[in-house]
KOLGUVO-427076 format. One record per residue: residue number from 1; residue in one letter; x, y, z of N, C-alpha, C in turn. Coordinates in nm, 3 decimals. Layout:
<kolvo><resi>NUM</resi><resn>A</resn><n_xx>X</n_xx><n_yy>Y</n_yy><n_zz>Z</n_zz><ca_xx>X</ca_xx><ca_yy>Y</ca_yy><ca_zz>Z</ca_zz><c_xx>X</c_xx><c_yy>Y</c_yy><c_zz>Z</c_zz></kolvo>
...
***
This chain:
<kolvo><resi>1</resi><resn>M</resn><n_xx>-5.119</n_xx><n_yy>-0.036</n_yy><n_zz>-6.886</n_zz><ca_xx>-5.138</ca_xx><ca_yy>-0.168</ca_yy><ca_zz>-6.830</ca_zz><c_xx>-5.107</c_xx><c_yy>-0.174</c_yy><c_zz>-6.680</c_zz></kolvo>
<kolvo><resi>2</resi><resn>P</resn><n_xx>-5.010</n_xx><n_yy>-0.103</n_yy><n_zz>-6.628</n_zz><ca_xx>-4.980</ca_xx><ca_yy>-0.116</ca_yy><ca_zz>-6.485</ca_zz><c_xx>-5.096</c_xx><c_yy>-0.069</c_yy><c_zz>-6.397</c_zz></kolvo>
<kolvo><resi>3</resi><resn>D</resn><n_xx>-5.190</n_xx><n_yy>0.008</n_yy><n_zz>-6.450</n_zz><ca_xx>-5.301</ca_xx><ca_yy>0.054</ca_yy><ca_zz>-6.368</ca_zz><c_xx>-5.400</c_xx><c_yy>-0.057</c_yy><c_zz>-6.337</c_zz></kolvo>
<kolvo><resi>4</resi><resn>N</resn><n_xx>-5.401</n_xx><n_yy>-0.162</n_yy><n_zz>-6.416</n_zz><ca_xx>-5.496</ca_xx><ca_yy>-0.271</ca_yy><ca_zz>-6.397</ca_zz><c_xx>-5.443</c_xx><c_yy>-0.383</c_yy><c_zz>-6.309</c_zz></kolvo>
<kolvo><resi>5</resi><resn>V</resn><n_xx>-5.324</n_xx><n_yy>-0.370</n_yy><n_zz>-6.258</n_zz><ca_xx>-5.263</ca_xx><ca_yy>-0.476</ca_yy><ca_zz>-6.180</ca_zz><c_xx>-5.310</c_xx><c_yy>-0.464</c_yy><c_zz>-6.036</c_zz></kolvo>
<kolvo><resi>6</resi><resn>I</resn><n_xx>-5.354</n_xx><n_yy>-0.574</n_yy><n_zz>-5.978</n_zz><ca_xx>-5.395</ca_xx><ca_yy>-0.577</ca_yy><ca_zz>-5.838</ca_zz><c_xx>-5.273</c_xx><c_yy>-0.614</c_yy><c_zz>-5.755</c_zz></kolvo>
<kolvo><resi>7</resi><resn>K</resn><n_xx>-5.241</n_xx><n_yy>-0.528</n_yy><n_zz>-5.660</n_zz><ca_xx>-5.127</ca_xx><ca_yy>-0.554</ca_yy><ca_zz>-5.574</ca_zz><c_xx>-5.180</c_xx><c_yy>-0.614</c_yy><c_zz>-5.444</c_zz></kolvo>
<kolvo><resi>8</resi><resn>F</resn><n_xx>-5.135</n_xx><n_yy>-0.733</n_yy><n_zz>-5.413</n_zz><ca_xx>-5.177</ca_xx><ca_yy>-0.797</ca_yy><ca_zz>-5.289</ca_zz><c_xx>-5.081</c_xx><c_yy>-0.755</c_yy><c_zz>-5.178</c_zz></kolvo>
<kolvo><resi>9</resi><resn>Q</resn><n_xx>-5.132</n_xx><n_yy>-0.678</n_yy><n_zz>-5.086</n_zz><ca_xx>-5.052</ca_xx><ca_yy>-0.630</ca_yy><ca_zz>-4.974</ca_zz><c_xx>-5.127</c_xx><c_yy>-0.658</c_yy><c_zz>-4.845</c_zz></kolvo>
<kolvo><resi>10</resi><resn>R</resn><n_xx>-5.051</n_xx><n_yy>-0.679</n_yy><n_zz>-4.741</n_zz><ca_xx>-5.112</ca_xx><ca_yy>-0.697</ca_yy><ca_zz>-4.610</ca_zz><c_xx>-5.166</c_xx><c_yy>-0.562</c_yy><c_zz>-4.564</c_zz></kolvo>
<kolvo><resi>11</resi><resn>P</resn><n_xx>-5.283</n_xx><n_yy>-0.565</n_yy><n_zz>-4.502</n_zz><ca_xx>-5.335</ca_xx><ca_yy>-0.436</ca_yy><ca_zz>-4.452</ca_zz><c_xx>-5.245</c_xx><c_yy>-0.384</c_yy><c_zz>-4.340</c_zz></kolvo>
<kolvo><resi>12</resi><resn>P</resn><n_xx>-5.233</n_xx><n_yy>-0.254</n_yy><n_zz>-4.329</n_zz><ca_xx>-5.148</ca_xx><ca_yy>-0.199</ca_yy><ca_zz>-4.222</ca_zz><c_xx>-5.207</c_xx><c_yy>-0.232</c_yy><c_zz>-4.085</c_zz></kolvo>
<kolvo><resi>13</resi><resn>K</resn><n_xx>-5.117</n_xx><n_yy>-0.260</n_yy><n_zz>-3.992</n_zz><ca_xx>-5.161</ca_xx><ca_yy>-0.294</ca_yy><ca_zz>-3.856</ca_zz><c_xx>-5.213</c_xx><c_yy>-0.167</c_yy><c_zz>-3.788</c_zz></kolvo>
<kolvo><resi>14</resi><resn>P</resn><n_xx>-5.330</n_xx><n_yy>-0.176</n_yy><n_zz>-3.725</n_zz><ca_xx>-5.380</ca_xx><ca_yy>-0.057</ca_yy><ca_zz>-3.653</ca_zz><c_xx>-5.296</c_xx><c_yy>-0.032</c_yy><c_zz>-3.528</c_zz></kolvo>
<kolvo><resi>15</resi><resn>K</resn><n_xx>-5.278</n_xx><n_yy>0.096</n_yy><n_zz>-3.498</n_zz><ca_xx>-5.200</ca_xx><ca_yy>0.130</ca_yy><ca_zz>-3.379</ca_zz><c_xx>-5.283</c_xx><c_yy>0.097</c_yy><c_zz>-3.255</c_zz></kolvo>
<kolvo><resi>16</resi><resn>P</resn><n_xx>-5.220</n_xx><n_yy>0.044</n_yy><n_zz>-3.152</n_zz><ca_xx>-5.296</ca_xx><ca_yy>0.018</ca_yy><ca_zz>-3.029</ca_zz><c_xx>-5.337</c_xx><c_yy>0.149</c_yy><c_zz>-2.964</c_zz></kolvo>
<kolvo><resi>17</resi><resn>P</resn><n_xx>-5.449</n_xx><n_yy>0.150</n_yy><n_zz>-2.894</n_zz><ca_xx>-5.492</ca_xx><ca_yy>0.275</ca_yy><ca_zz>-2.829</ca_zz><c_xx>-5.392</c_xx><c_yy>0.317</c_yy><c_zz>-2.721</c_zz></kolvo>
<kolvo><resi>18</resi><resn>R</resn><n_xx>-5.382</n_xx><n_yy>0.447</n_yy><n_zz>-2.703</n_zz><ca_xx>-5.289</ca_xx><ca_yy>0.496</ca_yy><ca_zz>-2.602</ca_zz><c_xx>-5.338</c_xx><c_yy>0.459</c_yy><c_zz>-2.463</c_zz></kolvo>
<kolvo><resi>19</resi><resn>Q</resn><n_xx>-5.246</n_xx><n_yy>0.417</n_yy><n_zz>-2.382</n_zz><ca_xx>-5.278</ca_xx><ca_yy>0.382</ca_yy><ca_zz>-2.244</ca_zz><c_xx>-5.227</c_xx><c_yy>0.493</c_yy><c_zz>-2.152</c_zz></kolvo>
<kolvo><resi>20</resi><resn>T</resn><n_xx>-5.316</n_xx><n_yy>0.546</n_yy><n_zz>-2.069</n_zz><ca_xx>-5.276</ca_xx><ca_yy>0.647</ca_yy><ca_zz>-1.972</ca_zz><c_xx>-5.215</c_xx><c_yy>0.576</c_yy><c_zz>-1.852</c_zz></kolvo>
<kolvo><resi>21</resi><resn>P</resn><n_xx>-5.097</n_xx><n_yy>0.618</n_yy><n_zz>-1.809</n_zz><ca_xx>-5.036</ca_xx><ca_yy>0.553</ca_yy><ca_zz>-1.693</ca_zz><c_xx>-5.121</c_xx><c_yy>0.572</c_yy><c_zz>-1.568</c_zz></kolvo>
<kolvo><resi>22</resi><resn>P</resn><n_xx>-5.118</n_xx><n_yy>0.475</n_yy><n_zz>-1.477</n_zz><ca_xx>-5.201</ca_xx><ca_yy>0.485</ca_yy><ca_zz>-1.355</ca_zz><c_xx>-5.168</c_xx><c_yy>0.609</c_yy><c_zz>-1.271</c_zz></kolvo>
<kolvo><resi>23</resi><resn>W</resn><n_xx>-5.042</n_xx><n_yy>0.649</n_yy><n_zz>-1.264</n_zz><ca_xx>-5.007</ca_xx><ca_yy>0.765</ca_yy><ca_zz>-1.182</ca_zz><c_xx>-5.068</c_xx><c_yy>0.893</c_yy><c_zz>-1.239</c_zz></kolvo>
<kolvo><resi>24</resi><resn>L</resn><n_xx>-5.079</n_xx><n_yy>0.899</n_yy><n_zz>-1.372</n_zz><ca_xx>-5.138</ca_xx><ca_yy>1.017</ca_yy><ca_zz>-1.434</ca_zz><c_xx>-5.288</c_xx><c_yy>1.022</c_yy><c_zz>-1.409</c_zz></kolvo>
<kolvo><resi>25</resi><resn>K</resn><n_xx>-5.354</n_xx><n_yy>0.906</n_yy><n_zz>-1.409</n_zz><ca_xx>-5.497</ca_xx><ca_yy>0.902</ca_yy><ca_zz>-1.378</ca_zz><c_xx>-5.521</c_xx><c_yy>0.952</c_yy><c_zz>-1.236</c_zz></kolvo>
<kolvo><resi>26</resi><resn>R</resn><n_xx>-5.440</n_xx><n_yy>0.905</n_yy><n_zz>-1.142</n_zz><ca_xx>-5.456</ca_xx><ca_yy>0.949</ca_yy><ca_zz>-1.002</ca_zz><c_xx>-5.429</c_xx><c_yy>1.099</c_yy><c_zz>-0.989</c_zz></kolvo>
<kolvo><resi>27</resi><resn>L</resn><n_xx>-5.329</n_xx><n_yy>1.148</n_yy><n_zz>-1.061</n_zz><ca_xx>-5.298</ca_xx><ca_yy>1.290</ca_yy><ca_zz>-1.055</ca_zz><c_xx>-5.413</c_xx><c_yy>1.374</c_yy><c_zz>-1.111</c_zz></kolvo>
<kolvo><resi>28</resi><resn>L</resn><n_xx>-5.472</n_xx><n_yy>1.331</n_yy><n_zz>-1.221</n_zz><ca_xx>-5.584</ca_xx><ca_yy>1.404</ca_yy><ca_zz>-1.279</ca_zz><c_xx>-5.705</c_xx><c_yy>1.404</c_yy><c_zz>-1.186</c_zz></kolvo>
<kolvo><resi>29</resi><resn>I</resn><n_xx>-5.732</n_xx><n_yy>1.293</n_yy><n_zz>-1.120</n_zz><ca_xx>-5.843</ca_xx><ca_yy>1.286</ca_yy><ca_zz>-1.025</ca_zz><c_xx>-5.818</c_xx><c_yy>1.379</c_yy><c_zz>-0.907</c_zz></kolvo>
<kolvo><resi>30</resi><resn>A</resn><n_xx>-5.696</n_xx><n_yy>1.378</n_yy><n_zz>-0.855</n_zz><ca_xx>-5.663</ca_xx><ca_yy>1.465</ca_yy><ca_zz>-0.742</ca_zz><c_xx>-5.673</c_xx><c_yy>1.612</c_yy><c_zz>-0.781</c_zz></kolvo>
<kolvo><resi>31</resi><resn>L</resn><n_xx>-5.627</n_xx><n_yy>1.646</n_yy><n_zz>-0.901</n_zz><ca_xx>-5.638</ca_xx><ca_yy>1.785</ca_yy><ca_zz>-0.946</ca_zz><c_xx>-5.783</c_xx><c_yy>1.826</c_yy><c_zz>-0.967</c_zz></kolvo>
<kolvo><resi>32</resi><resn>G</resn><n_xx>-5.865</n_xx><n_yy>1.735</n_yy><n_zz>-1.013</n_zz><ca_xx>-6.007</ca_xx><ca_yy>1.764</ca_yy><ca_zz>-1.030</ca_zz><c_xx>-6.076</c_xx><c_yy>1.790</c_yy><c_zz>-0.897</c_zz></kolvo>
<kolvo><resi>33</resi><resn>I</resn><n_xx>-6.045</n_xx><n_yy>1.709</n_yy><n_zz>-0.798</n_zz><ca_xx>-6.103</ca_xx><ca_yy>1.728</ca_yy><ca_zz>-0.665</ca_zz><c_xx>-6.056</c_xx><c_yy>1.859</c_yy><c_zz>-0.604</c_zz></kolvo>
<kolvo><resi>34</resi><resn>A</resn><n_xx>-5.926</n_xx><n_yy>1.889</n_yy><n_zz>-0.619</n_zz><ca_xx>-5.873</ca_xx><ca_yy>2.015</ca_yy><ca_zz>-0.565</ca_zz><c_xx>-5.937</c_xx><c_yy>2.134</c_yy><c_zz>-0.635</c_zz></kolvo>
<kolvo><resi>35</resi><resn>A</resn><n_xx>-5.957</n_xx><n_yy>2.126</n_yy><n_zz>-0.766</n_zz><ca_xx>-6.020</ca_xx><ca_yy>2.235</ca_yy><ca_zz>-0.839</ca_zz><c_xx>-6.165</c_xx><c_yy>2.254</c_yy><c_zz>-0.795</c_zz></kolvo>
<kolvo><resi>36</resi><resn>F</resn><n_xx>-6.235</n_xx><n_yy>2.145</n_yy><n_zz>-0.766</n_zz><ca_xx>-6.373</ca_xx><ca_yy>2.154</ca_yy><ca_zz>-0.718</ca_zz><c_xx>-6.378</c_xx><c_yy>2.229</c_yy><c_zz>-0.585</c_zz></kolvo>
<kolvo><resi>37</resi><resn>F</resn><n_xx>-6.293</n_xx><n_yy>2.192</n_yy><n_zz>-0.491</n_zz><ca_xx>-6.294</ca_xx><ca_yy>2.257</ca_yy><ca_zz>-0.360</ca_zz><c_xx>-6.250</c_xx><c_yy>2.403</c_yy><c_zz>-0.371</c_zz></kolvo>
<kolvo><resi>38</resi><resn>A</resn><n_xx>-6.155</n_xx><n_yy>2.431</n_yy><n_zz>-0.459</n_zz><ca_xx>-6.111</ca_xx><ca_yy>2.570</ca_yy><ca_zz>-0.478</ca_zz><c_xx>-6.225</c_xx><c_yy>2.653</c_yy><c_zz>-0.536</c_zz></kolvo>
<kolvo><resi>39</resi><resn>A</resn><n_xx>-6.298</n_xx><n_yy>2.597</n_yy><n_zz>-0.633</n_zz><ca_xx>-6.410</ca_xx><ca_yy>2.670</ca_yy><ca_zz>-0.692</ca_zz><c_xx>-6.521</c_xx><c_yy>2.692</c_yy><c_zz>-0.589</c_zz></kolvo>
<kolvo><resi>40</resi><resn>A</resn><n_xx>-6.547</n_xx><n_yy>2.592</n_yy><n_zz>-0.505</n_zz><ca_xx>-6.650</ca_xx><ca_yy>2.607</ca_yy><ca_zz>-0.402</ca_zz><c_xx>-6.608</c_xx><c_yy>2.714</c_yy><c_zz>-0.300</c_zz></kolvo>
<kolvo><resi>41</resi><resn>F</resn><n_xx>-6.481</n_xx><n_yy>2.714</n_yy><n_zz>-0.263</n_zz><ca_xx>-6.432</ca_xx><ca_yy>2.814</ca_yy><ca_zz>-0.167</ca_zz><c_xx>-6.444</c_xx><c_yy>2.955</c_yy><c_zz>-0.226</c_zz></kolvo>
<kolvo><resi>42</resi><resn>I</resn><n_xx>-6.404</n_xx><n_yy>2.971</n_yy><n_zz>-0.351</n_zz><ca_xx>-6.412</ca_xx><ca_yy>3.102</ca_yy><ca_zz>-0.415</ca_zz><c_xx>-6.557</c_xx><c_yy>3.147</c_yy><c_zz>-0.429</c_zz></kolvo>
<kolvo><resi>43</resi><resn>Y</resn><n_xx>-6.645</n_xx><n_yy>3.055</n_yy><n_zz>-0.464</n_zz><ca_xx>-6.787</ca_xx><ca_yy>3.090</ca_yy><ca_zz>-0.479</ca_zz><c_xx>-6.844</c_xx><c_yy>3.140</c_yy><c_zz>-0.346</c_zz></kolvo>
<kolvo><resi>44</resi><resn>F</resn><n_xx>-6.821</n_xx><n_yy>3.064</n_yy><n_zz>-0.239</n_zz><ca_xx>-6.879</ca_xx><ca_yy>3.103</ca_yy><ca_zz>-0.111</ca_zz><c_xx>-6.811</c_xx><c_yy>3.226</c_yy><c_zz>-0.054</c_zz></kolvo>
<kolvo><resi>45</resi><resn>S</resn><n_xx>-6.684</n_xx><n_yy>3.249</n_yy><n_zz>-0.084</n_zz><ca_xx>-6.619</ca_xx><ca_yy>3.369</ca_yy><ca_zz>-0.031</ca_zz><c_xx>-6.666</c_xx><c_yy>3.493</c_yy><c_zz>-0.107</c_zz></kolvo>
<kolvo><resi>46</resi><resn>L</resn><n_xx>-6.697</n_xx><n_yy>3.480</n_yy><n_zz>-0.235</n_zz><ca_xx>-6.744</ca_xx><ca_yy>3.596</ca_yy><ca_zz>-0.312</ca_zz><c_xx>-6.890</c_xx><c_yy>3.626</c_yy><c_zz>-0.290</c_zz></kolvo>
<kolvo><resi>47</resi><resn>T</resn><n_xx>-6.974</n_xx><n_yy>3.524</n_yy><n_zz>-0.278</n_zz><ca_xx>-7.118</ca_xx><ca_yy>3.548</ca_yy><ca_zz>-0.265</ca_zz><c_xx>-7.158</c_xx><c_yy>3.570</c_yy><c_zz>-0.120</c_zz></kolvo>
<kolvo><resi>48</resi><resn>G</resn><n_xx>-7.079</n_xx><n_yy>3.525</n_yy><n_zz>-0.026</n_zz><ca_xx>-7.114</ca_xx><ca_yy>3.541</ca_yy><ca_zz>0.114</ca_zz><c_xx>-7.228</c_xx><c_yy>3.450</c_yy><c_zz>0.156</c_zz></kolvo>
<kolvo><resi>49</resi><resn>A</resn><n_xx>-7.254</n_xx><n_yy>3.344</n_yy><n_zz>0.079</n_zz><ca_xx>-7.361</ca_xx><ca_yy>3.252</ca_yy><ca_zz>0.113</ca_zz><c_xx>-7.324</c_xx><c_yy>3.168</c_yy><c_zz>0.234</c_zz></kolvo>
<kolvo><resi>50</resi><resn>A</resn><n_xx>-7.424</n_xx><n_yy>3.112</n_yy><n_zz>0.296</n_zz><ca_xx>-7.409</ca_xx><ca_yy>3.023</ca_yy><ca_zz>0.412</ca_zz><c_xx>-7.352</c_xx><c_yy>3.096</c_yy><c_zz>0.534</c_zz></kolvo>
<kolvo><resi>51</resi><resn>Q</resn><n_xx>-7.383</n_xx><n_yy>3.224</n_yy><n_zz>0.548</n_zz><ca_xx>-7.343</ca_xx><ca_yy>3.296</ca_yy><ca_zz>0.668</ca_zz><c_xx>-7.468</c_xx><c_yy>3.315</c_yy><c_zz>0.754</c_zz></kolvo>
<kolvo><resi>52</resi><resn>P</resn><n_xx>-7.461</n_xx><n_yy>3.275</n_yy><n_zz>0.881</n_zz><ca_xx>-7.579</ca_xx><ca_yy>3.288</ca_yy><ca_zz>0.968</ca_zz><c_xx>-7.610</c_xx><c_yy>3.432</c_yy><c_zz>1.006</c_zz></kolvo>
***
């Protein structure tokens, strides 16, 4: 008989989405820009492109 009993329970509250702090967003953007310039420097230094 206990299997047929409907239990009325409140649905669990969903967790709020994680918020990235503003300083971490700025740090990630700065690291991305620095990585881009480092990759460009390494590419041009290895290939020797853009030399007159």
